[in-house]
C-alpha positions as CSV (number, residue, x, y, z in Angstrom):
1,M,87.2,-16.2,-71.1
2,G,88.4,-17.2,-67.7
3,V,90.3,-20.4,-66.8
4,F,87.6,-21.7,-64.5
5,L,83.9,-22.4,-65.1
6,L,81.6,-24.6,-63.1
7,S,77.9,-25.1,-63.8
8,K,76.2,-27.4,-61.3
9,W,72.6,-28.5,-60.8
10,Y,71.1,-29.9,-57.6
11,M,67.7,-31.6,-57.6
12,D,65.9,-33.7,-55.0
13,C,62.8,-35.5,-53.9
14,V,61.5,-36.7,-50.5
15,S,58.6,-39.1,-50.5
16,E,55.9,-39.2,-47.8
17,E,57.5,-42.4,-46.5
18,G,60.8,-40.7,-46.0
19,E,62.7,-42.0,-49.0
20,V,65.3,-39.4,-50.3
21,V,66.7,-39.0,-53.8
22,V,69.4,-36.4,-54.5
23,L,70.6,-35.8,-58.1
24,Y,73.6,-33.7,-59.3
25,T,74.8,-32.9,-62.8
26,A,77.7,-30.6,-63.5
27,R,80.2,-29.4,-66.1
28,L,83.6,-28.2,-65.1
29,R,86.2,-26.4,-67.2
30,W,89.6,-25.6,-65.6
31,H,92.4,-24.5,-68.0
32,A,92.5,-27.1,-70.7
33,V,90.5,-29.7,-68.8
34,T,86.8,-30.2,-69.2
35,L,84.9,-32.7,-67.0
36,H,81.3,-33.8,-66.9
37,Y,79.7,-35.3,-63.7
38,A,76.4,-36.8,-62.8
39,S,75.6,-38.3,-59.4
40,L,72.7,-40.0,-57.6
41,L,72.3,-40.4,-53.9
42,V,69.5,-42.6,-52.6
43,R,68.4,-43.4,-49.1
44,S,65.4,-45.5,-48.3
45,A,63.2,-44.7,-45.3
46,D,65.0,-47.3,-43.2
47,G,68.2,-47.9,-45.1
48,E,71.7,-46.5,-45.5
49,P,72.6,-43.9,-48.2
50,R,74.2,-45.2,-51.4
51,T,75.7,-43.2,-54.2
52,E,76.2,-43.8,-58.0
53,T,78.4,-41.6,-60.2
54,S,79.0,-41.2,-63.9
55,M,81.6,-39.1,-65.7
56,R,79.8,-39.3,-69.0
57,A,78.6,-36.1,-70.7
58,T,74.9,-35.6,-69.8
59,S,72.5,-33.0,-71.2
60,E,71.4,-30.2,-68.8
61,P,68.0,-30.1,-67.3
62,E,65.3,-28.7,-69.6
63,I,62.8,-26.1,-68.4
64,A,59.4,-25.6,-70.1
65,G,57.1,-23.2,-68.2
66,D,56.8,-24.3,-64.6
67,A,58.2,-27.8,-65.3
68,L,61.8,-29.0,-65.2
69,S,63.0,-32.4,-66.5
70,W,66.3,-34.2,-66.5
71,S,67.6,-37.7,-67.3
72,A,71.0,-39.4,-67.1
73,P,70.9,-42.7,-69.1
74,A,74.3,-43.7,-67.6
75,L,72.6,-43.8,-64.2
76,D,69.3,-45.0,-65.5
77,V,67.5,-42.1,-63.8
78,A,65.0,-39.5,-64.9
79,G,63.0,-36.9,-63.1
80,T,60.5,-34.1,-63.4
81,W,59.8,-31.2,-61.1
82,S,56.6,-29.1,-61.3
83,S,57.2,-25.9,-59.5
84,L,54.7,-24.7,-56.8
85,A,56.7,-21.5,-55.9
86,A,58.1,-18.5,-57.7
87,P,61.6,-18.8,-59.1
88,S,64.4,-16.8,-57.4
89,R,68.0,-15.8,-58.1
90,A,70.9,-14.0,-56.5
91,T,74.5,-13.1,-56.9
92,V,76.0,-14.8,-53.9
93,Y,79.6,-13.6,-54.4
94,E,81.3,-11.1,-56.8
95,S,84.8,-9.9,-57.1
96,P,87.2,-8.7,-59.9
97,E,88.1,-12.4,-60.3
98,G,84.6,-13.6,-61.0
99,K,81.3,-14.3,-59.3
100,V,78.9,-17.0,-58.0
101,E,75.3,-16.9,-59.5
102,W,72.5,-18.9,-57.9
103,Q,69.1,-19.7,-59.5
104,C,66.3,-21.6,-57.9
105,F,63.8,-23.0,-60.3
106,G,61.7,-25.0,-57.8
107,A,61.9,-24.0,-54.1
108,R,58.8,-26.2,-53.7
109,A,57.8,-28.6,-56.4
110,R,56.0,-31.8,-57.1
111,A,58.7,-34.2,-58.0
112,E,58.8,-37.7,-59.6
113,I,62.0,-39.6,-60.1
114,T,62.4,-43.0,-61.8
115,H,65.6,-45.0,-61.1
116,R,66.0,-48.5,-62.5
117,G,62.3,-48.8,-62.8
118,R,61.5,-47.7,-59.3
119,V,59.4,-44.5,-59.0
120,V,59.7,-42.0,-56.1
121,R,57.1,-39.3,-55.7
122,G,57.0,-36.4,-53.3
123,L,58.0,-32.8,-52.7
124,G,61.2,-31.7,-54.3
125,Y,63.6,-28.8,-55.0
126,A,65.8,-27.8,-57.9
127,E,68.5,-25.2,-58.2
128,R,71.5,-24.2,-60.4
129,L,74.8,-22.7,-59.4
130,D,77.3,-21.0,-61.8
131,L,80.9,-20.1,-60.8
132,D,83.6,-18.5,-62.9
133,V,85.9,-17.9,-60.0
134,E,88.0,-20.7,-58.6
135,P,86.4,-21.9,-55.3
136,W,89.7,-21.9,-53.4
137,R,90.1,-18.2,-54.1
138,M,86.8,-17.3,-52.5
139,P,86.9,-15.8,-49.0
140,I,84.7,-18.4,-47.2
141,D,85.2,-20.2,-43.9
142,Q,81.7,-21.8,-43.4
143,L,78.6,-22.2,-45.5
144,R,75.1,-23.2,-44.4
145,W,73.0,-23.8,-47.4
146,G,69.6,-25.3,-46.8
147,R,66.0,-25.5,-47.6
148,F,62.7,-26.5,-46.1
149,V,59.9,-27.8,-48.4
150,G,56.4,-28.2,-47.1
151,E,52.9,-28.7,-48.5
152,R,52.1,-25.0,-48.1
153,S,55.4,-23.1,-48.1
154,S,59.1,-23.3,-48.6
155,L,62.2,-21.6,-47.2
156,V,65.7,-21.4,-48.6
157,W,68.7,-19.9,-46.8
158,I,72.3,-19.2,-47.7
159,D,74.6,-18.3,-44.8
160,W,78.1,-17.5,-46.1
161,R,80.6,-16.7,-43.4
162,G,84.2,-15.5,-43.6
163,A,86.0,-12.4,-45.0
164,H,82.9,-12.1,-47.3
165,E,79.6,-12.3,-45.5
166,K,76.3,-13.1,-47.2
167,H,73.0,-14.0,-45.6
168,L,70.0,-14.7,-47.8
169,V,66.6,-16.1,-47.0
170,F,63.8,-16.7,-49.5
171,H,60.2,-17.5,-48.5
172,D,58.2,-19.1,-51.3
173,G,60.7,-17.6,-53.8
174,A,60.6,-14.1,-52.3
175,A,63.7,-12.6,-50.6
176,I,62.8,-11.7,-47.0
177,G,66.1,-10.9,-45.2
178,P,67.6,-9.8,-42.8
179,A,67.6,-13.1,-40.9
180,S,69.3,-14.9,-38.1
181,I,70.7,-18.4,-39.2
182,D,72.3,-21.1,-37.1
183,E,72.3,-24.9,-36.8
184,R,68.9,-25.1,-35.2
185,A,66.8,-22.2,-36.5
186,V,66.2,-19.7,-39.3
187,V,64.5,-16.5,-38.1
188,A,63.5,-13.6,-40.4
189,E,62.2,-10.4,-39.1
190,R,60.0,-9.8,-42.2
191,D,56.8,-11.8,-42.4
192,G,57.4,-13.3,-38.9
193,V,59.1,-16.4,-40.4
194,R,60.7,-18.8,-38.0
195,L,61.9,-22.3,-38.8
196,A,63.0,-24.6,-36.0
197,I,65.4,-27.4,-37.1
198,E,65.4,-30.7,-35.2
199,P,68.6,-32.7,-34.9
200,G,68.8,-35.2,-37.8
201,G,71.1,-37.7,-39.4
202,A,73.6,-37.1,-42.1
203,L,73.2,-38.3,-45.7
204,R,76.9,-37.8,-46.3
205,R,79.7,-36.5,-44.2
206,G,83.5,-36.1,-44.5
207,A,86.3,-34.3,-46.5
208,I,84.8,-33.5,-49.9
209,G,87.8,-35.0,-51.6
210,G,86.6,-38.4,-50.4
211,T,82.8,-37.8,-50.7
212,A,81.3,-35.7,-53.4
213,L,84.5,-35.4,-55.5
214,A,85.9,-38.9,-54.8
215,Q,85.2,-40.2,-58.4
216,V,86.5,-37.1,-60.3
217,P,89.6,-38.0,-62.3
218,G,92.7,-35.9,-61.4
219,I,91.1,-34.7,-58.2
220,E,94.5,-34.9,-56.5
221,R,95.5,-31.8,-58.5
222,F,92.9,-29.6,-56.8
223,P,94.2,-27.4,-54.0
224,A,94.2,-29.0,-50.5
225,R,92.0,-26.2,-49.3
226,I,89.1,-27.7,-51.4
227,L,89.9,-31.4,-50.9
228,A,90.0,-31.0,-47.1
229,L,86.7,-29.1,-47.0
230,D,84.3,-30.7,-44.5
231,E,81.0,-31.6,-46.0
232,Q,77.9,-32.5,-44.0
233,K,74.7,-33.1,-46.0
């Protein structure tokens, strides 16, 4: 058994009115340390993003057929995702030290999230990432990881740049690479898929040690290469 293991779930929902809810739950083991993490990011259609975090142990999402459900009592939040697209998975990185496995359970889903009695319904997305290699040992300089969810189709892209290059695109759950990926477009030769991306606002931006990982106890012990990583969501 290795010294590092991270299992992280990402789930979201965007309502027709433009309200955004992003949920995370993760379990990290590093040497003798085990941490649990759950987080909620909410932005109303005309408001500023706000984040709530809990370090209490939380059960993993449950999958039954095409439905995924998860709840975090410490955050008073619960959600369900009914998948409208085929699941997909890929090995994003692999070396003698370990690998990064990605699974998408809902590239396009009907989502419903309840937080402190308020219900948000809309289209959503759900994925899981498993790493048994320490992130600071991975040969990566830049990562674009995004998704588009529409009423009739979905697109997911992973653009890993550095000493290790990986470029993946999934259309409605099916791999369709090769593709060209940049800040403003994703273009795949297969199926004539082209997604134009308009300039938008950031839900969260800054060094990850002060954003996504800010509430993790002992975070100062993590390598500077990780803490200084620039995150733009």
